[in-house]
LUMBA-212685 format. One line per 3 residues: number of its first residue (from 1); for each residue x, y, z negated of C-alpha. Coordinates in pm, whole numbers, plus 50000, padded with zeros to 5 digits. Example, Ala and Ser with C-alpha at 12.3 -4.5 7.8 and 13.67 -1.06 7.14 Angstrom:
residues 2
1 = 51230,49550,49220; 51367,49894,49286
END
This chain:
residues 108
1 = 81794,41849,15153; 82100,41711,14907; 81932,41469,14658
4 = 82047,41509,14251; 81999,41246,14037; 82064,41292,13690
7 = 82215,41029,13497; 82050,40772,13217; 81980,40919,12930
10 = 82258,40669,12767; 82436,40836,12989; 82393,41176,12862
13 = 82389,41051,12541; 82719,40957,12584; 82861,41268,12729
16 = 82997,41583,12581; 82821,41896,12558; 83073,42028,12799
19 = 82987,41725,13048; 82667,41799,13027; 82675,42207,13103
22 = 82895,42087,13393; 82647,41854,13467; 82368,42103,13484
25 = 82589,42339,13662; 82634,42096,13948; 82263,42050,13966
28 = 82212,42457,14017; 82505,42461,14343; 82256,42150,14486
31 = 81953,42404,14433; 82132,42673,14593; 82235,42480,14861
34 = 81913,42385,14936; 81781,42715,14882; 82028,42808,15200
37 = 81868,42508,15348; 81491,42642,15315; 81627,42942,15441
40 = 81780,42814,15759; 81495,42620,15846; 81276,42950,15780
43 = 81509,43119,16005; 81471,42861,16291; 81071,42866,16283
46 = 81160,43173,16463; 81249,42945,16783; 81069,42668,16713
49 = 80714,42711,16560; 80659,42276,16424; 80958,42407,16160
52 = 80735,42619,15948; 80483,42332,15826; 80865,42154,15715
55 = 80953,42440,15579; 80663,42448,15324; 80701,42108,15273
58 = 81072,42126,15129; 80943,42460,14928; 80733,42279,14774
61 = 80958,41980,14704; 81233,42221,14570; 80995,42327,14322
64 = 80857,41997,14226; 81180,41849,14184; 81273,42170,13918
67 = 80961,42076,13734; 81061,41705,13772; 81414,41830,13583
70 = 81239,42014,13345; 81040,41755,13257; 81317,41505,13218
73 = 81543,41705,13017; 81307,41830,12783; 81144,41437,12733
76 = 81553,41367,12687; 81597,41676,12410; 81847,41861,12617
79 = 81586,42128,12668; 81811,42355,12546; 82165,42296,12668
82 = 81981,42327,13004; 81835,42656,12907; 82196,42795,12804
85 = 82305,42713,13161; 81986,42835,13310; 82096,43144,13166
88 = 82424,43127,13306; 82301,43062,13645; 82036,43364,13563
91 = 82340,43592,13529; 82501,43455,13815; 82223,43518,14053
94 = 82159,43846,13896; 82522,43957,14002; 82473,43845,14355
97 = 82147,44050,14374; 82302,44319,14265; 82583,44285,14488
100 = 82285,44292,14784; 82158,44553,14630; 82472,44809,14626
103 = 82538,44737,14981; 82173,44790,15106; 82141,45098,14852
106 = 82107,45373,15138; 82377,45653,15124; 82320,45964,15019
END
């Protein structure tokens, strides 16, 4: 999995709002990549039973990383900006889900 490291608070403070939003977008892109990697490991576990535990560990680490990110940005007083990026990400994911839904919707 890819590791995303946020800059120090001092560097975040020196960034413009748009630069921070772009950073948050990069964070979400990394998160999506990691989710795909976890899915790939899950699929591979059908062939290799030993991967089951790895999938669980990856899921757990991914969730912990997200919680850490929320806590960090809250502590740095950037939670509102992060939530703006969260909303963008949510809407982008919603569009992807809707596209899949239309694709798999039974035809009458």
